[in-house]
N, C-alpha and C positions, 0 to 999 in steps of 0.2 A: 822247729817252731818258726812260724812266719813272723817277720818284723811288722810292727804296727806303724801306721802312717796317719798324720792328721787327715781327717775326712769329715764329711758333713753328717754322717750317720752316727747317732749316739749309742744305739742299742741294736742288737740282733736277737730276735726272738724266733724260735722255731716251735710252733704249736701244731704239729701235724697229726698228733694223736699216736705217733710211734715213739718208742724210747729215744730220748735225745739228751744232750748235755747242754745246759744253760750255763753261761759263764758271764762274769762281770769283772771289770778291773777297776779298783779304787773303792774307797769307802762309800761315796754317794751312789755310785752305780750298783754296788753290792746291796745297798738298802733298797734302791729302786727295783732290783731284780727280786729281792725277798718279798717286797710288797706285791709285785706282779704274781709271783708264785702263790702267795697267800690268797690273792684274788682268785686265781685258777682253782685253788683247793677249797676255799671257804666262802668265796664270793666277795663282791666289792665292799659291802658294809663292814665285814670283818677286816678286810685289808685297810680300809680307811680308819677303822678303830685302832688298829695297830699303829698306823701313821700318827694319829693323834696322841696315843699313849706314849710314844717315844718322842713326841714333839718334833717330828721331822718336817721342817719347813725351810729347805735350803734357799739361801739368798747369797750367791757367790759375790765376792767383792769386785769382780770384773766380769764383763760380758765378752769373754774371749774363749768360749767353749767350742768354737768351730772356726775353720779357716775363713768362712764368710764374715764372721763377726770380729775376729781378732785383727789388730793392726798388722799391716804388711810386714813391719819389722819383726813382730813376734812370730808370725808364720814362717818367715825366712829363717829365724833363729832355730825354731823347732825342726824344720826340715834339714838344716845344716847339721844340727846335733844328731839327728836320726841317721843321716847319711854317713857320719864318721864314727858313730857309737862312742864319742868322746863327750865328757861333760862340758857345758859351756864355761867359758872363762869369764870371770867377773869383770 
């Protein structure tokens, strides 16, 4: 299994019409993927209705979701932890 690294892309979708596997890591991205699949299956109105029904309106406490937005100190920490596979020290 490949290691993940911080990057600028949030999602990878493959909608080629051939059998494929869609994956998502984390709660929010899992909901995002489910809403996208609902849209593909039932259309945008149905997908938006699902989003409203579950009151999914993410508002993260920080704007650090990509290396371009996160402070350099945070990016450096994530890269260092990923390189060593060790948890960060408090």
